[in-house]
Backbone as ProteinMPNN parsed JSONL, in Angstrom:
{"seq_chain_A": "MITLFQFPPAFNVPNVSPFCLKLETFLRLAGLEYQVKPVMDPRKGPKGKLPFITLDGKAIADTAIIMRTLQQYYEFDLDAGLDARGRGWAVSITRLCDEHLVPLLVYFRWLDEQGFRQVKDVMFRGIPAPLRPAVGMLMQRKIRGDLKGRGLMRHSRDELLGFARDDLEALDGMLGDLPYFGGAQPCSADAATYGVLANLILSTLETPLNDMARSYERLVGYCDRMQARVWAS", "coords_chain_A": {"N_chain_A": [[84.097, -149.448, -52.286], [84.118, -148.087, -55.431], [81.468, -147.333, -57.449], [80.748, -146.992, -60.782], [78.521, -145.362, -62.958], [77.692, -145.361, -66.224], [77.4, -144.842, -69.789], [77.537, -147.563, -72.092], [80.237, -148.892, -73.939], [81.113, -147.931, -77.422], [81.345, -147.471, -80.842], [84.085, -148.034, -81.188], [85.584, -147.021, -79.022], [86.432, -146.733, -75.469], [84.192, -145.551, -74.137], [81.357, -143.684, -75.436], [80.714, -141.26, -74.534], [82.406, -138.28, -73.988], [82.749, -137.476, -71.239], [82.175, -139.487, -69.495], [84.233, -141.202, -70.487], [86.528, -139.6, -69.887], [86.337, -139.64, -66.915], [86.442, -142.371, -66.367], [89.128, -142.779, -67.336], [90.686, -141.088, -65.516], [90.163, -142.619, -63.15], [91.511, -144.824, -63.829], [94.196, -143.778, -64.292], [94.629, -143.016, -61.706], [94.785, -145.321, -60.364], [92.751, -146.483, -59.062], [90.258, -148.836, -57.496], [87.363, -149.969, -59.061], [83.964, -150.563, -60.098], [81.765, -151.022, -62.919], [78.716, -149.889, -64.138], [76.637, -150.229, -66.722], [74.51, -147.884, -67.887], [71.799, -146.488, -69.751], [70.163, -144.276, -69.689], [70.218, -141.059, -68.843], [68.768, -139.698, -67.142], [68.687, -141.121, -64.857], [70.731, -140.23, -63.088], [71.984, -138.257, -60.492], [71.978, -135.651, -61.105], [70.8, -135.625, -63.592], [72.369, -136.338, -65.492], [75.07, -138.301, -67.208], [78.38, -139.308, -66.512], [77.987, -140.718, -63.197], [78.806, -141.572, -59.849], [78.864, -143.839, -57.111], [79.719, -143.871, -53.759], [80.603, -144.997, -50.742], [77.775, -145.486, -50.523], [76.668, -143.111, -51.364], [75.61, -140.946, -53.938], [77.216, -139.354, -56.466], [77.666, -136.642, -58.664], [78.819, -135.009, -61.718], [81.87, -134.535, -63.294], [84.047, -133.008, -62.497], [83.537, -132.51, -59.753], [83.383, -135.037, -58.89], [85.91, -136.032, -59.274], [87.553, -134.267, -57.687], [86.387, -135.033, -55.068], [87.12, -137.584, -54.804], [89.913, -137.528, -54.887], [90.29, -136.186, -52.454], [89.095, -138.134, -50.654], [90.555, -140.431, -50.998], [92.951, -139.324, -50.624], [94.907, -138.423, -52.536], [96.874, -136.88, -55.188], [96.641, -136.138, -58.294], [97.88, -134.232, -59.73], [100.222, -133.723, -58.54], [102.851, -133.624, -59.392], [103.14, -131.217, -60.821], [103.914, -127.634, -60.95], [102.788, -124.388, -59.848], [102.222, -122.809, -62.212], [101.884, -125.01, -64.071], [99.767, -126.388, -62.906], [97.778, -124.488, -63.429], [97.755, -124.387, -66.216], [96.728, -126.957, -66.581], [94.073, -126.708, -65.595], [93.213, -124.886, -67.358], [93.349, -126.174, -69.799], [91.449, -128.293, -69.37], [89.1, -127.064, -69.169], [88.847, -125.814, -71.757], [88.462, -128.236, -73.242], [86.213, -129.424, -71.882], [84.191, -127.299, -71.755], [84.155, -126.353, -74.387], [85.053, -127.851, -76.767], [83.895, -130.315, -76.425], [81.054, -129.55, -76.511], [81.006, -128.848, -79.082], [81.613, -131.305, -80.541], [79.251, -132.606, -79.695], [77.445, -131.122, -81.188], [78.31, -131.828, -83.927], [77.796, -134.668, -83.771], [75.181, -134.917, -83.172], [73.278, -132.925, -84.291], [74.266, -132.431, -86.794], [73.664, -133.779, -89.976], [75.141, -135.91, -91.167], [76.577, -136.894, -88.789], [74.436, -137.6, -87.153], [72.88, -139.615, -88.526], [74.649, -141.736, -88.202], [74.987, -141.987, -85.21], [72.254, -142.353, -84.159], [71.546, -145.084, -85.044], [73.037, -146.589, -83.357], [72.738, -145.637, -80.689], [70.047, -145.641, -80.358], [69.413, -148.283, -80.235], [68.115, -149.959, -78.574], [65.572, -149.123, -78.375], [62.114, -149.393, -79.494], [61.481, -149.752, -82.948], [59.292, -148.123, -84.134], [59.201, -145.867, -82.419], [61.56, -144.667, -82.564], [62.015, -142.302, -84.464], [60.538, -140.31, -83.098], [61.76, -140.162, -80.592], [64.382, -139.386, -81.494], [63.863, -136.785, -82.495], [63.007, -135.498, -80.082], [65.472, -135.699, -78.636], [67.113, -134.213, -80.313], [65.965, -131.646, -80.072], [66.282, -131.194, -77.25], [69.051, -130.993, -77.149], [69.62, -129.134, -78.98], [68.486, -126.895, -77.58], [70.274, -126.91, -75.36], [72.569, -126.29, -76.456], [72.136, -123.858, -77.657], [71.804, -122.252, -75.378], [74.482, -122.022, -74.789], [75.393, -120.354, -76.813], [76.16, -121.42, -79.208], [74.335, -122.018, -81.266], [73.95, -119.782, -82.766], [75.72, -119.604, -84.667], [77.01, -120.602, -87.946], [77.567, -123.855, -89.56], [80.069, -123.907, -90.788], [81.335, -121.994, -89.468], [81.352, -123.055, -86.704], [83.051, -125.204, -87.254], [85.309, -123.753, -87.683], [85.801, -122.677, -85.083], [86.211, -125.18, -83.873], [88.595, -125.965, -85.067], [90.245, -123.959, -84.101], [90.455, -124.656, -81.413], [91.514, -127.341, -81.668], [93.963, -126.625, -82.693], [95.002, -125.082, -80.572], [95.304, -127.044, -78.573], [97.111, -128.994, -79.861], [99.282, -127.289, -80.075], [99.839, -126.832, -77.366], [100.449, -129.393, -76.259], [102.66, -129.947, -77.94], [105.911, -131.374, -78.233], [105.661, -132.961, -76.13], [105.08, -136.033, -74.358], [102.649, -136.229, -72.861], [99.938, -134.006, -71.688], [100.556, -133.422, -69.046], [103.146, -133.485, -69.204], [106.07, -135.402, -68.532], [104.586, -137.289, -67.429], [101.05, -138.344, -67.237], [98.391, -136.054, -66.3], [95.666, -134.654, -64.455], [94.506, -133.17, -66.565], [94.916, -134.726, -68.765], [93.037, -136.7, -68.567], [90.71, -135.486, -69.252], [91.401, -134.361, -71.854], [92.059, -136.815, -73.365], [89.352, -137.997, -72.968], [87.909, -136.533, -74.865], [89.445, -136.227, -77.236], [89.934, -139.033, -78.022], [87.418, -139.774, -78.686], [87.136, -138.386, -81.071], [89.351, -139.004, -82.581], [89.941, -141.751, -82.358], [87.592, -142.866, -82.629], [84.998, -144.719, -84.565], [83.206, -143.277, -85.71], [82.321, -140.987, -88.412], [82.667, -137.717, -89.166], [82.808, -134.272, -90.102], [84.247, -133.011, -88.197], [85.523, -135.168, -86.825], [87.204, -135.893, -88.773], [88.726, -133.577, -89.127], [90.098, -133.579, -86.563], [91.635, -135.874, -86.848], [93.723, -135.069, -88.631], [95.82, -133.971, -87.159], [98.76, -134.727, -86.454], [100.312, -135.042, -84.063], [98.368, -135.108, -82.199], [97.073, -137.392, -82.705], [99.209, -139.238, -82.194], [99.418, -138.844, -79.527], [96.802, -139.853, -78.602], [97.146, -142.505, -79.147], [99.342, -143.14, -77.412], [98.166, -142.632, -74.927], [96.042, -144.46, -75.108], [97.65, -146.916, -75.152], [98.887, -146.92, -72.65], [96.814, -146.541, -70.776], [94.599, -148.017, -71.49], [95.254, -150.504, -72.161], [94.598, -153.021, -71.38]], "CA_chain_A": [[84.311, -149.744, -53.767], [83.595, -147.114, -56.264], [80.729, -147.854, -58.59], [80.695, -146.104, -61.923], [77.515, -145.532, -63.761], [77.929, -144.644, -67.358], [77.078, -145.369, -71.099], [78.267, -148.708, -72.519], [81.123, -148.692, -74.987], [80.577, -147.807, -78.688], [82.278, -146.686, -81.893], [85.48, -148.556, -81.132], [86.188, -146.226, -78.006], [85.887, -147.25, -74.255], [82.989, -144.805, -73.775], [80.971, -142.806, -76.452], [80.632, -140.021, -73.814], [83.726, -137.82, -73.542], [82.783, -137.038, -70.017], [82.3, -140.891, -69.036], [85.769, -141.765, -70.676], [87.323, -138.688, -68.879], [86.212, -139.948, -65.626], [87.115, -143.722, -66.307], [90.39, -142.573, -67.609], [91.041, -140.588, -64.277], [90.131, -143.629, -62.219], [92.853, -145.801, -64.242], [95.386, -143.049, -63.891], [94.756, -142.912, -60.268], [95.011, -146.818, -59.738], [91.528, -146.754, -57.994], [89.5, -149.885, -57.965], [85.998, -149.558, -59.283], [83.212, -151.349, -60.944], [81.116, -150.203, -63.885], [77.315, -150.433, -64.238], [76.156, -149.512, -67.661], [73.272, -147.042, -67.999], [71.429, -145.742, -71.09], [69.122, -143.049, -69.443], [71.037, -140.081, -68.0], [68.035, -139.121, -66.102], [68.829, -141.866, -63.51], [71.672, -139.69, -62.451], [71.463, -137.241, -59.442], [71.816, -134.311, -61.781], [70.133, -135.887, -64.905], [73.375, -136.598, -66.61], [76.156, -139.29, -66.885], [78.513, -140.228, -65.523], [78.016, -140.419, -61.793], [79.378, -142.564, -58.941], [78.358, -144.128, -55.72], [80.812, -144.011, -52.878], [79.956, -145.104, -49.411], [76.445, -145.351, -50.614], [76.281, -141.708, -51.824], [75.605, -140.773, -55.314], [78.014, -138.028, -56.642], [77.485, -136.399, -60.052], [79.616, -134.03, -62.344], [83.266, -135.224, -63.166], [85.112, -132.236, -61.768], [83.3, -132.825, -58.451], [83.794, -136.51, -58.56], [87.547, -136.146, -59.312], [87.811, -133.547, -56.377], [86.077, -135.811, -54.034], [87.881, -138.817, -54.794], [91.11, -137.218, -54.475], [90.175, -135.826, -50.972], [88.593, -139.256, -49.935], [91.701, -141.384, -50.997], [94.271, -138.671, -50.261], [96.224, -138.512, -53.516], [96.809, -135.525, -56.207], [97.026, -136.648, -59.704], [98.708, -133.176, -60.177], [101.337, -133.432, -57.617], [104.14, -133.251, -60.049], [102.968, -129.95, -61.459], [104.023, -126.434, -60.209], [101.615, -123.494, -59.899], [102.037, -122.647, -63.584], [101.271, -126.413, -64.605], [98.181, -126.491, -62.485], [96.907, -123.388, -64.189], [97.592, -125.034, -67.608], [95.79, -128.115, -66.465], [92.742, -126.155, -65.375], [92.698, -124.255, -68.643], [93.173, -127.182, -70.791], [90.33, -129.165, -68.987], [87.967, -126.157, -69.465], [88.953, -125.759, -73.107], [87.93, -129.431, -73.605], [84.859, -129.759, -71.37], [83.28, -126.396, -72.086], [84.084, -125.744, -75.777], [85.299, -128.854, -77.678], [82.839, -131.351, -76.256], [79.835, -129.154, -77.257], [81.192, -128.907, -80.729], [81.598, -132.683, -80.792], [77.912, -132.868, -79.653], [76.747, -130.584, -82.279], [78.451, -132.599, -85.195], [77.126, -135.815, -83.638], [73.602, -135.043, -83.038], [72.491, -131.884, -85.097], [74.66, -132.468, -88.13], [72.917, -135.041, -90.434], [76.101, -136.889, -91.261], [76.794, -137.678, -87.676], [73.146, -138.111, -86.578], [72.59, -140.815, -89.135], [75.389, -142.956, -87.456], [74.639, -142.138, -83.842], [70.973, -142.955, -83.861], [71.519, -146.566, -85.227], [73.717, -147.309, -82.251], [72.214, -145.113, -79.456], [68.612, -145.908, -80.212], [69.154, -149.771, -80.585], [67.265, -150.586, -77.574], [64.162, -148.46, -78.452], [61.401, -149.931, -80.534], [61.731, -148.879, -84.117], [58.35, -147.194, -84.401], [59.381, -144.834, -81.457], [63.033, -144.064, -82.759], [61.938, -140.945, -84.986], [60.156, -139.411, -82.1], [62.94, -140.025, -79.722], [65.429, -138.535, -82.124], [63.382, -135.486, -82.519], [63.184, -134.972, -78.684], [66.912, -135.645, -78.252], [67.664, -133.137, -80.894], [65.294, -130.414, -79.488], [66.941, -130.703, -76.052], [70.635, -130.761, -77.467], [69.771, -127.753, -79.631], [68.351, -125.975, -76.621], [71.601, -126.727, -74.591], [73.762, -125.583, -77.193], [71.64, -122.547, -77.854], [72.217, -121.605, -74.243], [76.028, -121.736, -74.851], [75.531, -119.493, -78.069], [76.672, -122.071, -80.489], [73.52, -122.194, -82.386], [74.012, -118.526, -83.487], [76.709, -119.69, -85.858], [76.814, -121.61, -89.107], [78.275, -124.962, -89.49], [81.483, -123.66, -91.115], [81.916, -121.197, -88.342], [81.453, -123.974, -85.795], [84.297, -125.891, -87.594], [86.465, -122.81, -87.398], [86.043, -122.801, -83.632], [86.777, -126.404, -83.362], [89.951, -125.957, -85.501], [91.101, -123.187, -83.142], [90.596, -125.603, -80.132], [92.548, -128.44, -81.995], [95.356, -126.044, -82.767], [95.554, -124.75, -79.244], [95.74, -128.526, -77.926], [98.302, -129.271, -80.451], [100.406, -126.398, -79.733], [100.204, -127.001, -75.856], [101.016, -130.681, -76.264], [104.075, -129.944, -78.565], [106.624, -132.681, -78.386], [105.537, -133.69, -74.976], [104.206, -137.135, -74.423], [101.34, -135.955, -72.129], [99.783, -132.677, -71.307], [101.264, -133.269, -67.849], [104.75, -133.514, -69.197], [106.47, -136.906, -68.774], [103.427, -138.162, -66.832], [99.823, -137.731, -67.385], [97.951, -135.296, -64.978], [94.348, -134.599, -64.505], [94.134, -132.605, -67.83], [94.962, -135.777, -69.67], [91.88, -137.394, -68.434], [89.755, -134.511, -70.168], [91.753, -134.304, -73.33], [91.848, -137.986, -73.852], [88.098, -138.161, -73.252], [87.242, -136.004, -76.188], [90.119, -136.553, -78.432], [89.79, -140.227, -78.431], [86.018, -139.649, -79.323], [87.375, -137.664, -82.209], [90.322, -139.605, -83.398], [89.994, -143.32, -82.45], [86.204, -143.358, -82.853], [84.797, -145.035, -85.973], [82.223, -142.134, -86.258], [82.834, -140.178, -89.528], [82.132, -136.562, -89.11], [83.825, -133.2, -90.352], [85.084, -132.786, -86.918], [86.434, -136.231, -86.654], [88.192, -135.856, -89.879], [89.755, -132.519, -88.815], [91.06, -133.973, -85.579], [92.623, -136.943, -87.222], [94.891, -134.593, -89.392], [96.853, -133.538, -86.31], [99.685, -136.086, -86.111], [100.838, -135.05, -82.638], [97.308, -135.459, -81.221], [96.902, -138.843, -83.027], [100.066, -139.886, -81.527], [99.001, -138.745, -78.089], [95.759, -140.823, -78.248], [97.693, -143.846, -79.23], [100.131, -143.242, -76.178], [97.114, -142.865, -73.833], [95.364, -145.826, -75.185], [98.42, -148.006, -74.803], [99.139, -146.725, -71.171], [95.492, -146.47, -69.919], [93.47, -148.941, -71.867], [95.805, -151.724, -72.889], [93.742, -154.166, -70.561]], "C_chain_A": [[83.451, -148.59, -54.438], [82.713, -147.841, -57.335], [80.418, -146.807, -59.543], [79.583, -146.325, -62.775], [77.674, -144.656, -64.989], [77.45, -145.377, -68.687], [78.047, -146.499, -71.258], [79.159, -148.114, -73.618], [80.441, -148.601, -76.423], [81.556, -147.162, -79.641], [83.666, -146.901, -81.633], [86.141, -147.622, -80.015], [85.656, -146.863, -76.645], [84.646, -146.717, -73.792], [82.599, -143.771, -74.939], [80.89, -141.468, -75.866], [82.191, -139.409, -73.512], [83.809, -137.717, -72.071], [82.936, -138.545, -69.234], [83.792, -141.394, -69.178], [86.69, -140.879, -69.925], [87.442, -139.312, -67.432], [86.809, -141.458, -65.321], [88.557, -143.689, -66.501], [91.134, -141.982, -66.258], [91.077, -141.659, -63.294], [91.281, -144.541, -62.403], [94.068, -145.093, -63.965], [95.712, -143.118, -62.56], [94.987, -144.401, -59.588], [93.844, -147.101, -58.868], [90.712, -148.036, -58.485], [88.154, -149.489, -57.887], [85.289, -150.62, -60.114], [82.227, -150.654, -61.848], [79.696, -150.919, -63.988], [76.768, -149.474, -65.456], [74.739, -148.984, -67.676], [73.034, -146.366, -69.242], [70.615, -144.437, -70.912], [69.752, -142.283, -68.384], [70.173, -139.593, -66.884], [68.072, -140.012, -64.705], [69.928, -141.26, -62.502], [71.105, -138.602, -61.509], [71.213, -135.854, -60.075], [71.347, -134.379, -63.262], [71.244, -136.04, -65.864], [74.255, -137.749, -66.211], [77.374, -138.792, -67.168], [78.217, -139.825, -64.157], [78.532, -141.638, -61.117], [78.54, -142.802, -57.774], [79.709, -144.493, -54.999], [80.335, -143.891, -51.417], [78.489, -144.856, -49.369], [75.833, -144.045, -51.051], [76.521, -141.618, -53.172], [76.16, -139.208, -55.506], [78.047, -137.895, -58.143], [78.521, -135.172, -60.475], [81.134, -134.47, -62.214], [84.077, -134.419, -62.509], [84.867, -132.413, -60.226], [83.574, -134.01, -58.01], [85.238, -136.602, -58.283], [88.116, -135.565, -57.978], [87.673, -134.482, -55.211], [86.777, -137.049, -53.673], [89.422, -138.657, -54.342], [91.252, -136.72, -52.922], [89.964, -137.038, -50.183], [89.886, -140.167, -49.915], [93.148, -140.713, -50.773], [95.33, -138.737, -51.328], [95.849, -137.109, -54.441], [97.263, -136.009, -57.392], [98.117, -135.451, -60.329], [99.863, -132.834, -59.43], [102.569, -133.001, -58.309], [104.159, -131.957, -60.761], [103.25, -128.603, -60.561], [102.746, -125.656, -60.321], [101.25, -123.259, -61.281], [101.422, -123.932, -64.299], [100.058, -126.547, -64.22], [97.347, -125.548, -63.183], [96.643, -123.837, -65.657], [96.655, -126.204, -67.552], [94.425, -127.761, -66.28], [92.311, -125.738, -66.777], [92.456, -125.34, -69.804], [91.785, -128.029, -70.658], [89.125, -128.269, -69.387], [87.877, -126.118, -70.856], [88.1, -127.036, -73.673], [86.285, -129.604, -73.165], [83.726, -128.69, -71.867], [83.263, -125.858, -73.453], [84.047, -126.892, -76.736], [84.227, -129.842, -77.586], [81.489, -130.834, -76.775], [79.954, -129.158, -78.653], [81.068, -130.273, -81.149], [80.038, -133.065, -80.681], [77.18, -132.525, -80.697], [76.967, -131.527, -83.576], [77.972, -134.102, -84.933], [75.562, -135.836, -83.936], [72.909, -134.209, -83.966], [73.023, -131.899, -86.46], [74.292, -133.862, -88.716], [73.952, -136.256, -90.674], [76.282, -137.781, -89.976], [75.618, -138.359, -87.014], [72.783, -139.416, -87.148], [73.345, -142.091, -88.431], [75.122, -143.04, -86.007], [73.334, -142.768, -83.559], [70.846, -144.421, -84.082], [71.956, -147.186, -84.142], [72.918, -146.834, -80.857], [70.778, -145.531, -79.285], [68.254, -147.428, -80.493], [68.088, -150.378, -79.753], [65.718, -150.151, -77.568], [63.27, -148.995, -79.61], [61.318, -149.204, -81.743], [60.639, -147.963, -84.244], [58.463, -145.916, -83.377], [60.694, -143.927, -81.727], [62.709, -142.506, -83.31], [61.504, -139.958, -83.85], [61.214, -139.112, -81.019], [63.987, -139.265, -80.192], [65.093, -137.142, -82.195], [63.595, -134.915, -81.049], [64.675, -134.887, -78.332], [67.544, -134.373, -78.99], [67.233, -131.827, -80.506], [66.045, -130.046, -78.31], [68.316, -130.285, -76.391], [70.583, -129.349, -78.131], [69.577, -126.585, -78.576], [69.66, -125.715, -75.78], [72.582, -125.972, -75.257], [73.227, -124.053, -77.517], [72.156, -121.576, -76.546], [73.639, -121.354, -74.123], [76.284, -120.81, -75.848], [76.073, -120.161, -78.988], [75.739, -122.034, -81.695], [73.408, -120.723, -83.128], [74.922, -118.59, -84.691], [76.555, -120.82, -86.791], [77.618, -122.705, -88.867], [79.779, -124.803, -89.725], [82.079, -122.803, -89.841], [82.28, -122.024, -87.153], [82.786, -124.844, -85.99], [85.42, -125.093, -87.462], [86.804, -122.82, -85.908], [86.699, -124.027, -83.237], [88.331, -126.487, -83.946], [90.964, -125.049, -84.616], [91.327, -123.989, -81.766], [91.669, -126.544, -80.368], [93.937, -127.687, -82.084], [95.96, -125.663, -81.571], [95.96, -126.137, -78.565], [96.862, -129.012, -78.451], [99.503, -128.574, -80.049], [100.688, -126.635, -78.124], [100.775, -128.287, -75.614], [102.462, -130.583, -76.741], [104.617, -131.195, -78.643], [106.71, -133.345, -77.042], [104.801, -135.031, -75.076], [102.771, -137.077, -73.903], [101.272, -134.468, -71.821], [100.276, -132.43, -69.874], [102.649, -133.246, -67.892], [105.041, -135.035, -69.4], [105.562, -137.741, -68.173], [102.152, -137.55, -67.052], [99.349, -137.018, -66.001], [96.375, -135.389, -65.257], [93.722, -134.237, -65.896], [94.034, -133.772, -68.755], [93.819, -136.662, -69.676], [90.777, -136.747, -69.464], [90.134, -134.589, -71.581], [91.648, -135.71, -74.03], [90.348, -138.314, -74.179], [87.471, -137.709, -74.492], [88.091, -136.35, -77.32], [89.971, -138.061, -78.869], [88.497, -140.573, -79.1], [86.151, -139.057, -80.717], [88.253, -138.462, -83.162], [90.318, -141.177, -83.383], [88.491, -143.818, -82.795], [85.967, -143.748, -84.401], [83.663, -144.076, -86.627], [82.988, -141.327, -87.411], [81.914, -138.923, -89.578], [83.093, -135.447, -89.544], [84.768, -133.005, -89.259], [86.065, -133.907, -86.628], [87.537, -136.241, -87.52], [89.291, -134.69, -89.563], [90.812, -133.063, -87.796], [92.077, -135.095, -86.03], [93.832, -136.411, -88.074], [95.949, -134.049, -88.513], [97.649, -134.721, -85.904], [100.016, -136.127, -84.731], [99.661, -135.57, -81.766], [97.021, -137.006, -81.463], [97.854, -139.663, -82.24], [99.761, -140.043, -79.969], [97.911, -139.765, -77.841], [96.271, -142.234, -78.222], [98.462, -144.105, -77.858], [99.21, -143.597, -75.181], [96.431, -144.168, -73.943], [96.284, -146.974, -74.789], [98.761, -147.98, -73.185], [98.003, -147.095, -70.287], [94.717, -147.687, -70.019], [94.012, -150.156, -72.59], [95.21, -152.974, -72.47], [92.424, -153.69, -70.615]], "O_chain_A": [[82.332, -148.245, -54.059], [83.139, -148.787, -57.998], [79.857, -145.78, -59.161], [79.544, -147.399, -63.376], [77.777, -143.433, -64.898], [77.113, -146.556, -68.574], [79.157, -146.498, -70.725], [78.906, -147.032, -74.149], [79.342, -149.124, -76.611], [82.457, -146.417, -79.258], [84.45, -145.977, -81.846], [87.356, -147.472, -80.145], [84.578, -147.457, -76.644], [83.99, -147.422, -73.026], [83.491, -143.043, -75.375], [80.989, -140.509, -76.631], [83.022, -140.051, -72.87], [84.928, -137.863, -71.58], [83.83, -138.673, -68.397], [84.447, -141.879, -68.256], [87.63, -141.405, -69.328], [88.531, -139.455, -66.877], [87.476, -141.738, -64.325], [89.246, -144.506, -65.891], [92.223, -142.485, -65.983], [92.049, -141.656, -62.539], [91.944, -144.991, -61.468], [94.99, -145.704, -63.425], [96.876, -143.258, -62.183], [95.328, -144.541, -58.414], [93.96, -147.934, -57.969], [90.524, -148.257, -59.681], [87.704, -148.826, -56.953], [85.925, -151.463, -60.747], [81.849, -149.561, -61.425], [79.504, -152.134, -63.944], [76.508, -148.28, -65.308], [73.826, -149.779, -67.452], [73.927, -145.719, -69.789], [70.425, -143.648, -71.837], [69.849, -142.69, -67.227], [70.651, -139.144, -65.842], [67.56, -139.628, -63.653], [70.047, -141.66, -61.344], [69.989, -138.108, -61.667], [70.383, -135.056, -59.638], [71.454, -133.429, -64.038], [71.007, -135.857, -67.058], [74.242, -138.17, -65.054], [77.506, -137.899, -68.005], [78.183, -138.62, -63.908], [78.686, -142.673, -61.766], [77.609, -142.055, -57.477], [80.59, -145.209, -55.473], [79.782, -142.89, -50.962], [77.948, -144.204, -48.476], [74.611, -143.903, -51.099], [77.531, -142.133, -53.651], [75.747, -138.191, -54.947], [78.392, -138.84, -58.852], [78.983, -134.443, -59.597], [81.589, -134.74, -61.103], [84.944, -134.983, -61.841], [85.833, -132.464, -59.464], [83.983, -134.176, -56.861], [85.721, -137.131, -57.281], [88.94, -136.157, -57.281], [88.617, -134.728, -54.46], [86.983, -137.469, -52.534], [90.027, -139.449, -53.618], [92.297, -136.895, -52.296], [90.538, -137.122, -49.098], [90.248, -140.627, -48.832], [94.218, -141.321, -50.742], [96.489, -139.061, -51.069], [94.8, -136.466, -54.383], [98.454, -136.316, -57.436], [98.971, -135.683, -61.184], [100.463, -131.777, -59.622], [103.266, -132.095, -57.852], [105.21, -131.615, -61.302], [102.758, -128.582, -59.433], [101.737, -126.16, -60.814], [100.084, -123.459, -61.625], [100.477, -123.789, -65.075], [99.189, -126.816, -65.048], [96.205, -125.875, -63.505], [95.557, -123.7, -66.219], [95.846, -126.384, -68.463], [93.572, -128.486, -66.791], [91.271, -126.133, -67.304], [91.498, -125.314, -70.576], [91.129, -128.379, -71.639], [88.172, -128.815, -69.943], [86.764, -126.4, -71.299], [87.17, -126.864, -74.461], [85.361, -129.852, -73.939], [82.62, -129.035, -72.282], [82.452, -124.977, -73.739], [83.09, -126.966, -77.506], [83.659, -130.206, -78.616], [80.796, -131.604, -77.441], [79.001, -129.47, -79.367], [80.394, -130.469, -82.16], [79.574, -133.807, -81.546], [76.365, -133.294, -81.205], [76.001, -131.95, -84.21], [77.756, -134.77, -85.944], [74.928, -136.56, -84.704], [71.913, -134.698, -84.499], [72.315, -131.409, -87.34], [74.534, -134.914, -88.123], [73.64, -137.417, -90.411], [76.191, -139.009, -89.966], [75.705, -139.44, -86.433], [72.398, -140.31, -86.395], [72.813, -143.168, -88.165], [75.024, -144.171, -85.532], [73.292, -143.691, -82.746], [70.069, -145.038, -83.353], [71.44, -148.256, -83.817], [72.536, -147.679, -80.048], [70.334, -145.756, -78.159], [67.147, -147.81, -80.875], [67.281, -151.196, -80.194], [64.836, -150.703, -76.91], [63.79, -149.01, -80.726], [61.08, -148.0, -81.652], [61.017, -146.821, -84.503], [57.736, -144.954, -83.623], [60.882, -142.798, -81.275], [63.117, -141.556, -82.643], [62.093, -138.886, -83.708], [61.476, -137.971, -80.637], [64.549, -138.487, -79.421], [65.968, -136.305, -81.971], [64.316, -133.932, -80.877], [65.034, -133.899, -77.692], [68.336, -133.619, -78.425], [68.03, -130.891, -80.576], [66.465, -128.898, -78.163], [68.734, -129.228, -75.919], [71.424, -128.497, -77.847], [70.25, -125.554, -78.588], [70.079, -124.584, -75.532], [73.316, -125.142, -74.72], [74.053, -123.144, -77.6], [72.728, -120.491, -76.641], [74.008, -120.468, -73.351], [77.429, -120.358, -75.859], [76.616, -119.44, -79.826], [76.133, -122.02, -82.861], [72.692, -120.662, -84.128], [74.886, -117.75, -85.589], [76.024, -121.876, -86.448], [78.43, -122.596, -87.948], [80.624, -125.396, -89.054], [83.191, -123.015, -89.358], [83.35, -121.819, -86.579], [83.498, -125.147, -85.033], [86.492, -125.61, -87.149], [87.967, -122.957, -85.531], [87.609, -124.033, -82.408], [89.195, -127.054, -83.277], [92.158, -125.294, -84.441], [92.383, -123.879, -81.142], [92.607, -126.675, -79.582], [94.937, -128.17, -81.553], [97.167, -125.8, -81.376], [97.057, -126.185, -78.009], [97.696, -129.487, -77.679], [100.556, -129.129, -79.736], [101.858, -126.597, -77.743], [101.633, -128.342, -74.734], [103.38, -131.055, -76.07], [103.936, -132.124, -79.076], [107.605, -134.143, -76.767], [103.896, -135.11, -75.906], [101.853, -137.735, -74.393], [102.276, -133.765, -71.704], [100.406, -131.261, -69.509], [103.346, -133.04, -66.898], [104.45, -135.765, -70.196], [105.691, -138.952, -68.357], [102.073, -136.322, -67.071], [99.781, -137.302, -64.884], [95.907, -136.095, -66.15], [92.715, -134.779, -66.35], [93.075, -133.807, -69.526], [93.584, -137.349, -70.67], [90.133, -137.388, -70.295], [89.297, -134.855, -72.444], [91.194, -135.777, -75.172], [89.998, -138.769, -75.268], [86.63, -138.375, -75.097], [87.555, -136.756, -78.352], [89.89, -138.294, -80.075], [88.412, -141.477, -79.931], [85.233, -139.265, -81.509], [87.97, -138.59, -84.353], [90.686, -141.797, -84.381], [88.241, -144.964, -83.168], [86.595, -143.222, -85.32], [83.31, -144.117, -87.806], [84.185, -141.065, -87.292], [80.731, -138.955, -89.916], [84.28, -135.698, -89.337], [85.975, -132.852, -89.447], [87.22, -133.694, -86.258], [88.673, -136.539, -87.149], [90.501, -134.853, -89.721], [92.028, -133.061, -87.989], [93.219, -135.153, -85.574], [94.822, -137.121, -88.25], [96.982, -133.656, -89.055], [97.238, -135.574, -85.118], [100.018, -137.224, -84.172], [99.844, -136.309, -80.798], [96.77, -137.764, -80.526], [97.459, -140.672, -81.655], [99.836, -141.089, -79.325], [98.069, -140.537, -76.895], [95.881, -143.049, -77.386], [98.258, -145.145, -77.233], [99.307, -144.665, -74.577], [96.265, -144.894, -72.963], [95.821, -147.928, -74.163], [98.878, -149.04, -72.57], [98.117, -147.789, -69.276], [94.253, -148.319, -69.07], [93.379, -150.747, -73.465], [95.319, -153.964, -73.194], [91.515, -154.329, -70.084]]}, "name": "protein", "num_of_chains": 1, "seq": "MITLFQFPPAFNVPNVSPFCLKLETFLRLAGLEYQVKPVMDPRKGPKGKLPFITLDGKAIADTAIIMRTLQQYYEFDLDAGLDARGRGWAVSITRLCDEHLVPLLVYFRWLDEQGFRQVKDVMFRGIPAPLRPAVGMLMQRKIRGDLKGRGLMRHSRDELLGFARDDLEALDGMLGDLPYFGGAQPCSADAATYGVLANLILSTLETPLNDMARSYERLVGYCDRMQARVWAS"}
């Protein structure tokens, strides 16, 4: 049995973390049996981040490594229907989401005042009220350092929104009139795209980035299809 350790649901999406939602969506697309154990402290993970799983008593972290491990362990390939070009597209789409669009989402949640006001009320609910300001400052300091390492903190808020628009335009163009990024059927890239797009489009959070994502009708329709197909139950 796979045990999935991740944040609990919030903001009207199955998981507030794009990476947690990516992995659980992958598990559902693959039809794998699993159980969930909610965790609020990422430091409990083997690499200090969520999500992670245990499989045969071994803890495994990082969504890409987990997905590869599970496909080898259970002998299946979620991208079996893709040719070499399609597999290349799937990797490229996943990297765009994981390495660029998700960090921008993190910025507008945690470092932009509009997003932070909403996030802290939910994410710090279990922390005693007198400690919340200090915890918030520590979280913002860590996130600012992480994003600085990616080079994002060199840019203004408007410039970051411009980068986000480029990402969303690219995803909208690659999806086109297809039902899924994998074509007629979802592929591994759909786990990554849904993980971040659901957190932008279906989430109740209100940020400039969320508003921007909701303006792409094809991406909104895509999220609705994935929600109905993967998360109906």
